[in-house]
N, C-alpha and C positions, 0 to 999 in steps of 0.2 A: 717731120721728125725722121731725124735721122736713121732710128731704128726700121723706121716701115720700108725707108728707101733698100735700108740693108735685105728685109724679108723680100721684095721684089726682085732686087739684083743677084741675088744669090739663088735663089728659087730659080728664077727664068735661067740663068745659066746651067743649071742642072736640066730645063726642059721640067721642072717639078709646079703640078699646078697645088692650091691650096682652099682648103673653106672653112667657113669659122662659127659656128653654132654657141650664139652669143646668150644670157638673159640679164646677169645685172649690167653688162658694159653697155648691152643697149644699140650694139651698132656702131660703139667706136674702134674698135680693132679696125672692122672692114672701112669704115669712115678712113682712118690713119690710112689702110691701105692704098685704097682709090686716092689720093690726095696724091700719090706716086703718079706719074707722068711712067704708061706702059704699064699700067698695074693689070688691065688685060691680061694679059700676056701668062699671068700670075695668077689671080682671083676667080675661082671659081665661080662660087656665090659665098653668100653667109644669109644665117639663118638666127634671125633673132627672134629667140621663142620666152617672151619675158614670163609669160602664165605657163602653169600647169598643163593646162589646158592643151595651148601652141607645142610643147614638149613632148607632148604625146601625140598630136596632130603630123607634124611636119616634119619630128627625129625617128618617132616612133617606140620614144619611151614609156616603158609601163608603168599603168597605174599603181598597180601595186609596187612597183618599185620605190614610187614617189613618195607613197601612204608608210612604206614601212622605216626609208633611208629619208626620208624627208626631200625637196629639189636640192640644197644644198649637202651635196655628199659625192662620197668617190662615186659611190653604185650610177648613181645621176648623172655628175660629169660624164663617165666613162660612157654610159648607153649614149647620151648625148655627142660626144662624138665620132659613135662608131656609127649612129643614124645617119649625121651628117655625113661619112665616108658613105653610106649604102645610100644617099640618097644624091649623091653628088658624082660628079665626073675627077674628083678631088684625088691628087695623092696623099696629101697628106692632111688631116684634119685636127683643131683646135677647140673644145668645149669650153666655155668658164661660167659657171653662177656660183654665186653668192649674197652677203647680206651688206648691200651698201650703204644703209642708217637710212637717215639717223636712228629709223626705229626699226621693228622687226626681228632684232638679235633676240637669242636667248640664253640663258646660263649655259649650252653645249654650244652653242654656235652663236656667238656673239656678233657686235656688228664690226666689219671689218673682215668675217670668215669667206675666204674666197675659196673656190675646187677649183681646178684645171687639171682637162684630161685632153690625151693628143693619142690618135689613131692615124695609123699609117698601113696604106693598101698593100695587100700583099702580107703584112703581117699577122702573127696570129693571134686574132680578136681576143681569145681567152688573155691574152699577156695584156695585164693593164696598165696604163704608165697614164698614172694620176696622181697629184697631190695638192695635200690643203695647208693653205697659204692662211697665215692670220695677219693682218696689218693694224695691229694694235697702237701703230705712231702713225696711223692716216689723222688729218686734221677736219675731214669731212665725207659729205657722199662722194663729191667729186672725186677727193685724194686716195677715195679707195677706187672707185670706179678708173682712174687716170692710173694706178698701179696694177692694176688688172689687168689693164690693158698691153703695159709695158711687158710684162711677163708673159701673158698672150702671145706677144710677137716675138720676144725672144727663140719662147716654143715653135716660133712654126719658120726659126733658123735653121739650114741644113748642118 
């Protein structure tokens, strides 16, 4: 994937390392990065936190936050990104959480709803950098996950 090669090359050129906290993508972002030779110079680690318990245990996401806003929310994605930053040596982290389908969607969060957050070491942790996207045009679970992976890789570009 050309985009993953850019993530590795451009971050390596800056001496910057990355970490990823994934839920609905289940490791696809880290897999794309590790397909690139030399990725070990850039990728610090990946967290696959598919369950709410994993989000809490591995990233320190508050159970109250999940109960209040749901796992697919700006607040939880932001907390995942901040948790990945705190639990890694990375300079920048990206978190992804969403509803890939074909089931699990609601009227408020239909299938194809994915939330992204980015955290950068040294920046104000209260300055939330998160965005909700809805991939209504996605044709399948795999399509939602692929589109989410591409957005996450784009967020890792300097």
